[in-house]
N, C-alpha and C positions, 0 to 999 in steps of 0.2 A: 916247230916247223916240220912239216911232213917231207921226208926224203923222197925225191923223185925216183921211181923204179927205172931199172935199165931199159925195160920195154918202152916206158913212156919217154925216156930220153931219146931213144932211137926214133920213135914216131915223131916227136916234136922236132928233132933235128932234121929228119927226112922231110917233114912237112915244109919247113922253111926252105930247105935246099931245092926240093922239087918245085915249089911255087916260084922261087926267085930265079933259079938257074935252069930249071927244066929237068925232066926225068932222064933223058939221054945224057945230059951233061953232068949228072950226079952219080958218081960211082959209089960202090959199097965202101971203099976205103975212105972216101971223103966223108961219108956219113959217120963212120967209126971215129975218124979223126976229130970231127967237130963235136960229136957226142961224147967223146972220151970214153969209149967202151971197147972191149976186146972183140975180136972176130968170134971167139968161142961164145961169149955172152950174147952176141947178136944171133948166132945160129941156134942158141937155146930157145929163142923167141920167134925167129923168122927163118924160114927155109931158103928165102931168096929175096932179091931186091923187089921182085913183083909182089911178094907177100907184104913187104914193108909199104909198098905203094897202095895196096888194098887197105891196109890199116890207116894210112894217111887219108885216103878217100872216105873211109868210114867216119873218121874224126871230122873231116871237112863237111860231110853230109849232115852229121848231127848238129854242127854249128849253123849251117845254112837253114836247116829245118827249125831249129830253136829260134833263131833270129827272125825268120819269116813268120813264124807263129806269134812271136812277141810283137812284131810290128802290126800284124793283122789283128791281134787282140786289142790293140789300142785304137782301132778304127771301128766305124760302124760296120756291121755284118754286110756281106754282099760286095757291091761295086767298090766301096771305099776300102774294104779289107783287101781286095785284089790290087787296087792301086797302091796300097801300103807296101806291097811287095817291091814296087819300083822305088819307094822311099828307102827301103832297106838296101836295095842295090846301090842307090846313090851314095848312101853313107859308107857302105862296105867298100865299094870300088874307089871312092875318093881316099879313104883311109889306107888302102893298099897301093896307092899311087897308080891306079888304073892298070894293075898287073893282070886283071882278068879273072876268069873262073878257073880254079884248079882242075876241075873236071874237063873243061874244054882244052886247057893247056896240055894235060897229060894224055888225053885221047888222041891228039894230033901228033904226039911225041913217041908213041909206043909201037913196037912191032905187031904185026897181025896175030902172032901166036900167043900174045898175052891176054887171053880171053877173060881171066878173072878180073883184070882191070877194066876191060870193056864192059863186062857185066855189071860191075859196080857203078860205072858212069851211067849206063842205061837205067839201072835201078834208081839212082838218085834223080835223074831227069824225069823219070816216070812218077816219082813221089811228088815232085813239084807240080807236075801236070795234074795229079790227083788232088793235090791241095787246092789248086785253082778251080778245078771242076767241082769239088765238094762245096767250095765257098759259093760258086755261082748257082749251084743247085739249091742252096738255102733260100735264095730269093726267087728262083724260077724252077721249082721242082718238076713241073710238067712240060718244060720247054725242051722239045726234041733237038734243039740246036745248041744246047749247053756244051756238049762234047766238042763240037766244032769251034764254038766260041772260046772254050778253054784252050784248045790247040792254037788258036790265033793269038791269044794272050801269051802263051808260052813262047811262040815264035818271036813276038815283040820283046819279051824278057831276054831270051837267048841272044837275039840280034843286038839288043842294047848292051849286053855284056861285051860281046866281041868287038863291036864298033867303038865302044868307049875305051877299050884296051888299045885298039889301033890308033885312035885319035888322041889318046891320053887326055881325055876331056869328058865332062859330064853331059854335054849336050845330047848325045845319043840316048841317054837314060831319060832325060827330061822330055825329049821328043817322043820316045816310046811310051812314056807314061801318058803324055797328052793324046797320042794316038789310041792308046788303050781306053782312056776315058771317053773319047768320042765313040769308039767301038761299043763300049758297054752301054753308053747312053742311047745309042742308036737302036739297041736291042729291045728297049722298053717302049 
């Protein structure tokens, strides 16, 4: 059995606490207590709570991209692969008890001066946007409206996440997927 590193313990603990309790409600002492690590150990790996949050978001981003690509690879290229993103959302958000997106949650919870967190959130959302755009370009490489269409799909994706969190239900994801399917089919 591989022993978990102190750094990993901190990231995993903070990930759970930030996601379930919120960034502002999670103090350094709570992270240290739950992770069972000393303050000195933490500061060897992270200079601040903000740095821990960035590591959490990097980990979350890798998971979202990995799962998105996994779902997309099991679908036909193009429209079906884009729709598979909503299938991923449905599974992920149901499993999390409709707790929402860690990126959306933390973005609304941080002070203005925590730019490294904001930059990480924007980077992740832009990567999803590129993923959608690249998939749609595979089936319509010469369509000048692909960028706009990708943005519309992203808005459906993000809206489905936040509304499913508010409603504690999957109907916003199902509705967004259906709207996306109509939108994509209308483009051909």
